[in-house]
N, C-alpha and C positions, 0 to 999 in steps of 0.2 A: 509759520511754514521751515520745512527742514533744512539742513544746512546742503544736502546734497539735493535739494528741488532749487534752492538759490544756486547753486553751482550749478545747474542743467542749465538754468534761466542767462546767466551770467555767459555762458559759451554760446547759448543759441544766438545772444544779444553780440557779440565778440564777431560771429560767423556773420549774420547780418550785413555789419559793419565793415568786412573784410568785404562782403560780395559788393558791396555798393562803392566800394572805394576801387575795386578789381576791375568793376564792369568798364570806366573810362579807360583805363588799360586795354582793357581789350581792346573796344573800340580805335583807340588810336595806334594799333598793335603794327600797325601797315607803315611802314617809316619810308615808303619810296619817295624818291624827292621828286618837288613838285616842278621845279623849274630847270632844267637843265641846258646847261652850254656847252657845245663840242668842237674844239677849235683845232683838230684836226681832220685831214679827210677821208681818212680811215674811220674813224669817231665815228663823225660826220653822217655815214651812209650804216652803219651798226645801227648806231640809234635811230635810225628815220625808221630802219627794218623792225626796231627793238620795243621803240617805245610806247607806251601808251598815249591816248588822247590828250594833246594839250600839255603834257611831260615836259617833251624838246621844246626848248623855247627859240634858240640861233643855231647856229651852224656857220663853218669859217667860210669864207670868199669863197676857196677853190671849189665847195660843193658844187658849184654855178658854173662851174668852165668844162663845158662842155668836152675838152681833152684830156683831163684828167677825172672827173667822176661820174659814175655810170647812174648818180638819179638829180641830175639837173632840173630836169620836172618837181621834183617834189621839194628839193631845196628851197624853192620860190616861198613854199610856205610857209618859212620862217626867217628871224633875225639873220641880220647878215655879222659877221666879226671875223676881224683882222689877225685874231691873236693876240691882241694888246693889250695888259693888262688894268690899264683903268677903263678902256671901255668894256670888257668884260666884268671889273669890279661893280660898272654902275648899272649892270643889269639886274643886279640881285640874284647869282643864281644857288643854290642848294647842292648842287654839284655841277665843277666843272672835267669835262671830258680831253683827255691829250693822249697823243701819240711819247714813246719813248722819246723820240726826237724834235718833241716841241719845243718852243724857246724858253731856254731850261730859266732866263730873267723871268719870262712871264708866270710861269710852273710855280717857281721859288717866289714872286710876289705875291703871287693869290694865296698859297699856302700861308703866307704870312699875316696875311689878312684875315684870315680865320677860313678861307673857303676850301670846302672836301674837294679833292683833285684828283679822280682815277687814270692811272698811266695805262696806254696799252701796248704792247711788244707789237713791233710790226711781223706780219705772217710772213711765213717761208717755206707754208707746203699746205697741203688740203686739210689736213690734220689742225690747223693753227686755225684755219676756218671756224671750222667745231668751237676749237678753243675761246677764237673771239668772240662768236654771238654768246657762249656759257656766260663770257667774264660780263659781257654788256646786261645780257640780265640779269646777273646776280647783283650789276652797282643800279641798277634802275627797277629793283622788284619786280622785273618781266619775265618769271623763269620758264610759266609755262607756254608764251610768245616764243621765248629764244627756242626751245625742245621743240617744237614745233616746226620752225625753222630748219633745226635739224635735221631730223626726220626724213624733210622734204628734200633736201641738201642732199641726202645720204639714199635714199629712194634715186634720185633722179642720177647721182652721180655712177651709181651700181649697174645705170642700162649702158652707158658708155662702155662698160668692161665685156661687155656680149658680141659684139662684132671688132675679131682683130687679123683680120683676113690677111693685111699684108702691115710691116713700118716703115713705112719710108725713114731717109736718113736728112735732118732737117738740123740746122741752124740757127740760134737767135742772135742776132747781128743789129745790136744799136750805136748810138752816136759813138766816135771815136773808138769803132770798133769792138765796143763791151759786149760781151756774152755772158752768157747766163747758162750754169750748169743744174743736173737735176736736185742739186740740196735749195732749191729757189724755189718760188712761187711758181715762176713763170715755167720751171724746169718741169712741176709735177702737172702741170696742165697739158705741157705735151705728151709724157707719161699716160696722164685719163684721156689723152685723145688718141691713143698707141702709134705716137711716135716717138722717132728713135733720136733722143738728144746728141748730136758729134759732140758733144763738149766733153763730154765726160773721157771718153776714148783720146781727145787734144790735150787732156791733163787739168780741164776746167771744171773742177766738182763741184764750186762753188757759183765763182764768175771771176772775169778778169779780160784785160785786153787781150784778144786773139790777130795776132795780124793776119795780116792778107793773104800772105803764102800760105800761113796754116790753115786757112780756111779752104782754099785751093786745094792745096794738096788734100786735104779731108773730101774732097768733094762731094759734099750733101745731096739732098735732091731737087732743096730749094733751098731756101734764105729767107726767114719771117724777120721783117725789120720794124721798128719803131713808126711811128705815123710824125713826120717831121711838122718843126713848129713854121707858124706863118713866115717868121722873119729866118731868112736866109742867115747860116751858119757853120762856119769852118767845122766843126766838129761832125754836124750832118751828110756832113759831101762824103766823107765816105762810101757811103749808101747807096750812093750813085755814080760808085767806080763801076768800068765796064765788068770787073771777075764778079760782082752781084748782079749785075743784069744778066750776064749770061747763067749764073746759077739757078737763078728767077723764071730764067724764059723759057722753058720747057713746061712751067705749071699756067695754067690759063689764072688771071684773075689775083686781085691785090692779097696779099699775104699779112698783114698789118697788125701789132700790138696797141691794143688803146687802153681805155680806160676800165675794160673788165676784167684788165692782168692788174693794175695797179694794188687793190687792196682784195684783204682777205674775207670777203664777203661772196654769200650767195651767186654775186652778178660771175665768179668763176666759170660758174657754169655755162655761161654762154661763150666765153673764150674758150672754152674745151668743145664746146657745139659747132662754131666756127673753123677750130684745127681737124676736128675728126671731118667737115666739109673739105679739107684741104687734103686730107691723106685720100680720100675718095679722089681725088682730082689729080691722084700720081698713081700712072699703073704701076701695076704690080710688076717685078722685075725689071723696073727702068736702070738703067746702067747708072 
């Protein structure tokens, strides 16, 4: 056999070896985490929307609280955690999902134990809804599922921009007199619904404590308040002040913020829909 023939045989043999060795790598190229634990209310809901079957193992206790979670029914399908490093470690996750403001001690401990932790920022705009869905799709290896949710979100959001016959002036007013401006997710929900948020004209672009006197002088068409917790609190008492009652009196039906407003998920569309209904209940040209 000539040297060139032997060289060709060697090359073919090497190619065959490489093909055999690389085949398992190809089969295992899917590096999606298989046992995911979420310890944050907003990552809970994003993960429940994006994760594949059996991929998400546990969500936080807040996911089962109807006052804060938009996915209470779905949360019952998963194990519950309370954001403690010990309990999460014993769940043996290959990925933990946490928020930027999740307990720092828990996150640091999990990292020291060698468990990967993906940190998600809070959502402050409707653009952030898309960004958080994209991020969740990437960390879970479910990019196509996330992209589908984003497409549906954009299509439904576009429908709200078609009817803007009038734009009533409203105020967001929470416990202790806190308000949210246009540079917040709540403010952008109002904008998408065709409402004008008085916070900006009152000097609260992002948010802050708005005195009742300022609210009364602004004279919005109505006031949108947060739903009170069952136990009485002095912080919530301001929402029952006669000024608030007078400003809301002309508009029928409650106008409350709730679990659909809290996190940057597609459920903000339900909040926008509620605000569109509120807008239609306010007569055009109301003084």
